[in-house]
C-alpha positions as a Markdown table, in Angstrom:
| # | Residue | x | y | z |
|---|---|---|---|---|
| 1 | Met | -0.1 | 0.2 | 0.2 |
| 2 | Gly | 3.3 | 2.1 | -0.2 |
| 3 | Ser | 3.0 | 2.4 | -3.5 |
| 4 | Pro | 1.3 | 5.9 | -4.9 |
| 5 | Pro | -0.5 | 4.3 | -7.9 |
| 6 | Leu | -2.4 | 1.4 | -5.6 |
| 7 | Phe | -2.8 | 4.0 | -2.8 |
| 8 | Phe | -5.0 | 6.3 | -5.6 |
| 9 | Lys | -6.5 | 3.0 | -7.0 |
| 10 | Trp | -8.0 | 1.6 | -4.0 |
| 11 | Ser | -8.6 | 5.2 | -2.4 |
| 12 | Ser | -11.1 | 6.0 | -5.1 |
| 13 | Lys | -13.3 | 2.8 | -4.3 |
| 14 | Ile | -13.7 | 3.7 | -0.5 |
| 15 | Leu | -13.6 | 7.6 | -0.5 |
| 16 | Pro | -17.2 | 7.6 | -1.3 |
| 17 | Trp | -18.2 | 5.2 | 1.2 |
| 18 | Leu | -15.7 | 7.0 | 3.6 |
| 19 | Leu | -17.5 | 10.5 | 2.8 |
| 20 | Phe | -21.4 | 9.2 | 3.6 |
| 21 | Ile | -20.3 | 6.9 | 7.0 |
| 22 | Ser | -17.9 | 9.7 | 8.3 |
| 23 | Ile | -20.2 | 12.7 | 7.6 |
| 24 | Thr | -23.6 | 10.8 | 9.0 |
| 25 | Val | -22.1 | 9.4 | 12.0 |
| 26 | Phe | -20.0 | 13.1 | 12.3 |
| 27 | Ile | -23.7 | 14.8 | 12.5 |
| 28 | Ala | -25.2 | 12.1 | 14.4 |
| 29 | Gly | -22.9 | 12.9 | 17.3 |
| 30 | Leu | -23.1 | 16.3 | 17.3 |
| 31 | Leu | -27.0 | 16.6 | 17.2 |
| 32 | Trp | -27.1 | 13.7 | 20.2 |
| 33 | Gly | -24.5 | 15.6 | 22.4 |
| 34 | Leu | -25.3 | 19.5 | 21.6 |
| 35 | Phe | -29.3 | 19.0 | 21.1 |
| 36 | Tyr | -30.3 | 15.7 | 23.5 |
| 37 | Ser | -28.2 | 15.3 | 26.1 |
| 38 | Pro | -29.2 | 16.2 | 29.4 |
| 39 | Thr | -28.3 | 19.6 | 31.1 |
| 40 | Asp | -25.4 | 19.5 | 33.7 |
| 41 | Tyr | -26.7 | 20.4 | 36.9 |
| 42 | Lys | -23.4 | 22.3 | 37.5 |
| 43 | Gln | -22.5 | 23.9 | 34.3 |
| 44 | Gly | -25.8 | 24.0 | 32.3 |
| 45 | Asp | -25.8 | 23.8 | 29.1 |
| 46 | Val | -22.4 | 25.5 | 28.3 |
| 47 | Tyr | -20.9 | 21.7 | 29.1 |
| 48 | Arg | -21.7 | 20.8 | 25.2 |
| 49 | Ile | -18.8 | 22.7 | 24.2 |
| 50 | Ile | -17.2 | 19.1 | 25.1 |
| 51 | Tyr | -18.7 | 17.4 | 22.4 |
| 52 | Ile | -16.7 | 19.5 | 20.0 |
| 53 | His | -13.8 | 20.6 | 22.5 |
| 54 | Val | -12.6 | 17.0 | 23.7 |
| 55 | Pro | -12.8 | 15.2 | 20.3 |
| 56 | Ser | -10.8 | 18.3 | 18.8 |
| 57 | Ala | -8.0 | 18.2 | 21.6 |
| 58 | Ile | -7.4 | 14.7 | 21.5 |
| 59 | Leu | -7.4 | 14.3 | 17.7 |
| 60 | Gly | -5.3 | 17.3 | 17.6 |
| 61 | Gln | -2.6 | 15.0 | 20.0 |
| 62 | Ser | -3.3 | 11.7 | 17.9 |
| 63 | Ile | -2.5 | 13.3 | 14.6 |
| 64 | Phe | 0.6 | 14.7 | 16.1 |
| 65 | Met | 1.7 | 10.7 | 17.3 |
| 66 | Phe | 0.8 | 9.8 | 13.9 |
| 67 | Met | 3.0 | 12.4 | 12.3 |
| 68 | Ala | 6.1 | 11.0 | 14.7 |
| 69 | Ile | 5.4 | 7.5 | 13.4 |
| 70 | Cys | 5.0 | 8.7 | 9.6 |
| 71 | Gly | 8.5 | 10.6 | 9.9 |
| 72 | Phe | 9.9 | 7.6 | 11.7 |
| 73 | Ile | 9.2 | 5.7 | 8.7 |
| 74 | Thr | 10.5 | 8.0 | 6.8 |
| 75 | Met | 13.7 | 8.5 | 8.2 |
| 76 | Val | 14.5 | 4.7 | 8.6 |
| 77 | Trp | 12.7 | 2.8 | 5.8 |
| 78 | Arg | 12.4 | 5.9 | 3.1 |
| 79 | Val | 9.3 | 5.1 | 2.5 |
| 80 | Lys | 8.2 | 7.8 | -0.2 |
| 81 | Ile | 4.3 | 7.9 | 0.9 |
| 82 | Ser | 5.1 | 7.7 | 4.3 |
| 83 | Gly | 6.6 | 11.5 | 4.0 |
| 84 | Met | 3.6 | 12.1 | 2.1 |
| 85 | Leu | 1.3 | 11.4 | 4.9 |
| 86 | Leu | 2.9 | 13.3 | 7.2 |
| 87 | Lys | 2.6 | 16.7 | 4.8 |
| 88 | Ser | -0.8 | 16.3 | 4.4 |
| 89 | Ala | -2.0 | 15.4 | 8.3 |
| 90 | Ala | -0.5 | 18.2 | 9.4 |
| 91 | Pro | -3.1 | 21.2 | 8.4 |
| 92 | Ile | -5.4 | 18.6 | 9.8 |
| 93 | Gly | -4.1 | 18.4 | 12.8 |
| 94 | Ala | -3.5 | 21.9 | 13.2 |
| 95 | Ser | -6.7 | 22.8 | 12.1 |
| 96 | Phe | -8.3 | 20.4 | 15.1 |
| 97 | Thr | -5.8 | 21.8 | 18.0 |
| 98 | Leu | -6.9 | 25.6 | 16.6 |
| 99 | Ile | -10.4 | 24.1 | 17.4 |
| 100 | Ala | -9.7 | 22.5 | 20.8 |
| 101 | Leu | -8.1 | 26.5 | 21.4 |
| 102 | Leu | -10.8 | 28.6 | 20.2 |
| 103 | Thr | -13.6 | 26.2 | 22.1 |
| 104 | Gly | -11.5 | 25.9 | 25.2 |
| 105 | Ser | -11.8 | 29.7 | 25.3 |
| 106 | Ile | -15.5 | 30.2 | 24.5 |
| 107 | Trp | -15.9 | 27.4 | 27.5 |
| 108 | Gly | -13.5 | 29.1 | 30.0 |
| 109 | Lys | -15.0 | 32.5 | 29.7 |
| 110 | Pro | -18.4 | 31.8 | 31.5 |
| 111 | Thr | -16.7 | 28.8 | 33.8 |
| 112 | Trp | -13.1 | 30.7 | 34.6 |
| 113 | Gly | -14.6 | 34.3 | 34.1 |
| 114 | Thr | -11.7 | 34.8 | 31.3 |
| 115 | Trp | -10.9 | 33.7 | 27.6 |
| 116 | Trp | -7.7 | 32.9 | 28.4 |
| 117 | Val | -5.3 | 32.1 | 31.2 |
| 118 | Trp | -1.5 | 31.0 | 30.7 |
| 119 | Asp | -2.2 | 27.5 | 32.3 |
| 120 | Ala | -0.3 | 24.4 | 31.9 |
| 121 | Arg | -2.9 | 22.6 | 29.5 |
| 122 | Leu | -3.9 | 25.7 | 27.8 |
| 123 | Thr | -0.1 | 26.9 | 27.3 |
| 124 | Ser | 1.1 | 23.5 | 26.0 |
| 125 | Thr | -1.6 | 23.1 | 23.9 |
| 126 | Leu | -0.8 | 26.4 | 22.4 |
| 127 | Ile | 3.0 | 25.3 | 21.8 |
| 128 | Leu | 1.6 | 21.9 | 19.7 |
| 129 | Phe | -0.3 | 24.6 | 17.3 |
| 130 | Phe | 3.0 | 26.4 | 17.0 |
| 131 | Ile | 4.5 | 23.6 | 16.2 |
| 132 | Tyr | 2.4 | 22.5 | 13.6 |
| 133 | Ala | 2.4 | 25.7 | 12.2 |
| 134 | Ala | 6.3 | 25.3 | 12.0 |
| 135 | Ile | 6.2 | 21.4 | 10.3 |
| 136 | Ile | 3.9 | 23.4 | 7.7 |
| 137 | Gly | 6.2 | 26.4 | 7.1 |
| 138 | Leu | 9.2 | 24.1 | 6.8 |
| 139 | His | 7.9 | 21.9 | 4.1 |
| 140 | Ser | 6.7 | 24.7 | 2.0 |
| 141 | Ser | 10.1 | 26.6 | 2.1 |
| 142 | Ile | 12.2 | 23.6 | 0.9 |
| 143 | Asp | 11.8 | 23.1 | -2.9 |
| 144 | Asn | 13.2 | 19.6 | -2.9 |
| 145 | Lys | 10.2 | 17.2 | -1.6 |
| 146 | Thr | 12.3 | 14.7 | -0.5 |
| 147 | Lys | 14.1 | 16.8 | 1.7 |
| 148 | Ala | 11.4 | 18.6 | 2.9 |
| 149 | Asp | 9.7 | 15.4 | 4.1 |
| 150 | Arg | 13.0 | 14.4 | 6.3 |
| 151 | Ala | 12.9 | 18.0 | 7.6 |
| 152 | Ile | 9.7 | 17.8 | 9.1 |
| 153 | Ser | 10.2 | 14.3 | 9.7 |
| 154 | Ile | 12.9 | 15.2 | 12.4 |
| 155 | Leu | 11.0 | 18.3 | 13.5 |
| 156 | Ser | 8.0 | 15.7 | 14.4 |
| 157 | Leu | 10.3 | 13.4 | 16.3 |
| 158 | Ala | 11.3 | 15.9 | 18.3 |
| 159 | Gly | 7.9 | 17.8 | 18.9 |
| 160 | Ile | 6.7 | 14.5 | 20.3 |
| 161 | Ala | 7.8 | 15.5 | 23.7 |
| 162 | Ile | 5.0 | 17.7 | 24.1 |
| 163 | Ile | 2.6 | 15.4 | 23.9 |
| 164 | Pro | 3.2 | 13.7 | 27.1 |
| 165 | Ile | 3.6 | 17.2 | 28.6 |
| 166 | Ile | -0.2 | 18.0 | 27.4 |
| 167 | Lys | -1.2 | 14.9 | 28.8 |
| 168 | Lys | 0.3 | 15.1 | 32.3 |
| 169 | Ser | 0.3 | 18.9 | 32.6 |
| 170 | Val | -2.8 | 18.8 | 35.0 |
| 171 | Asp | -1.0 | 16.4 | 37.0 |
| 172 | Trp | 2.4 | 17.8 | 37.2 |
| 173 | Trp | 1.1 | 21.0 | 38.0 |
| 174 | Gln | -1.3 | 23.3 | 39.8 |
| 175 | Thr | -3.8 | 24.3 | 36.8 |
| 176 | Leu | -7.3 | 25.6 | 36.4 |
| 177 | His | -8.3 | 23.0 | 33.9 |
| 178 | Gln | -9.9 | 19.9 | 35.1 |
| 179 | Pro | -8.6 | 16.5 | 35.4 |
| 180 | Ser | -9.0 | 14.3 | 32.2 |
| 181 | Thr | -12.7 | 13.8 | 31.5 |
| 182 | Phe | -12.3 | 9.7 | 31.0 |
| 183 | Ser | -9.4 | 7.3 | 30.7 |
| 184 | Leu | -8.6 | 4.1 | 29.8 |
| 185 | Thr | -8.0 | 3.0 | 33.7 |
| 186 | Ser | -11.1 | 4.5 | 35.3 |
| 187 | Ala | -14.5 | 4.7 | 35.2 |
| 188 | Pro | -16.1 | 8.1 | 33.4 |
| 189 | Ser | -16.9 | 10.7 | 35.7 |
| 190 | Met | -19.9 | 11.4 | 33.6 |
| 191 | Thr | -23.4 | 9.8 | 33.3 |
| 192 | Pro | -24.0 | 7.4 | 30.0 |
| 193 | Asp | -26.5 | 9.6 | 28.9 |
| 194 | Met | -23.5 | 12.4 | 28.3 |
| 195 | Tyr | -21.0 | 10.1 | 27.9 |
| 196 | Gln | -22.4 | 8.0 | 24.8 |
| 197 | Pro | -22.8 | 10.9 | 22.6 |
| 198 | Leu | -19.3 | 12.1 | 23.4 |
| 199 | Leu | -18.0 | 8.5 | 22.1 |
| 200 | Leu | -19.9 | 8.8 | 19.0 |
| 201 | Cys | -18.0 | 12.2 | 18.7 |
| 202 | Phe | -15.2 | 10.8 | 19.4 |
| 203 | Leu | -15.7 | 8.6 | 15.9 |
| 204 | Gly | -17.0 | 11.1 | 13.7 |
| 205 | Phe | -14.3 | 13.1 | 14.3 |
| 206 | Tyr | -11.8 | 10.4 | 13.5 |
| 207 | Leu | -13.8 | 9.6 | 10.7 |
| 208 | Ile | -13.7 | 13.1 | 9.2 |
| 209 | Phe | -10.0 | 12.9 | 10.2 |
| 210 | Ala | -9.4 | 9.5 | 7.6 |
| 211 | Leu | -11.5 | 11.4 | 5.1 |
| 212 | Leu | -9.9 | 14.6 | 5.0 |
| 213 | Leu | -6.2 | 12.6 | 5.1 |
| 214 | Thr | -7.2 | 10.6 | 2.5 |
| 215 | Met | -8.5 | 13.4 | 0.2 |
| 216 | Asn | -5.2 | 15.3 | 1.2 |
| 217 | Leu | -2.9 | 12.6 | 0.4 |
| 218 | Arg | -4.8 | 11.9 | -3.1 |
| 219 | Ala | -4.1 | 15.6 | -3.7 |
| 220 | Glu | -0.3 | 15.3 | -2.4 |
| 221 | Val | 0.1 | 12.2 | -4.9 |
| 222 | Val | -1.0 | 13.4 | -8.0 |
| 223 | Ile | 1.2 | 16.8 | -7.1 |
| 224 | Arg | 4.3 | 14.9 | -6.9 |
| 225 | Glu | 3.4 | 12.0 | -9.5 |
| 226 | Lys | 1.9 | 14.5 | -12.2 |
| 227 | Asn | 4.6 | 13.4 | -14.7 |
| 228 | Arg | 4.2 | 9.6 | -14.1 |
| 229 | Ser | 2.8 | 7.8 | -16.9 |
| 230 | Trp | -0.2 | 6.7 | -14.6 |
| 231 | Val | -1.4 | 9.7 | -13.4 |
| 232 | Ser | -2.2 | 10.4 | -17.1 |
| 233 | Lys | -3.5 | 7.1 | -17.2 |
| 234 | Gln | -5.9 | 7.5 | -14.4 |
| 235 | Phe | -7.2 | 11.0 | -15.7 |
| 236 | Leu | -8.2 | 10.1 | -19.0 |
| 237 | Asn | -9.4 | 6.8 | -17.5 |
| 238 | Leu | -11.8 | 9.2 | -15.6 |
| 239 | Glu | -12.6 | 11.7 | -18.6 |
| 240 | Arg | -13.7 | 8.5 | -20.1 |
């Protein structure tokens, strides 16, 4: 599957299905969480922003870990498509991280009384966004795409250190940010009628990521392989 022509061929088949499933699950999760989950007895309806904020924040971190894995593969095995994957995932991860920062600020105003504080979790997430921006900027500044892939692979591997800092920031320092809503090692602190739509939102957000990544990667493959014969044949077949 590391072959660009093979990827383009099978992704053409799954893309319509992925589009339908991801949009359906994404909308269902948001509708359930934002309009049909019960009102919180302390925060009221403002808590509903977690159905956007929490999946976006976790996805921003997950995508960066995915990018670091792609960077490792690029550096060790020189797999061409892994560099393309890294480059294609970066703007998506940056977007989800920005959404997490913005929705966190919206949540913070009624609950903390301010749009922003230099809280450990918020500050480390902002640093993650800057690392994403640095990766995007670095790649665009290097004309040789092979060298650009290796450069951002190194930056991704170095930047992965921010992920455990974000994760443990609420435990290591005194912080306004609440502890994790749920973890793999403990029972959720939310009732099932609040927790279940959040799980569906997680699934929807990850599916949206898969959709966007597939679309970005297809575009990147075509751009880089535009002089190859298989690209010309592929588009000739589409025209027919």
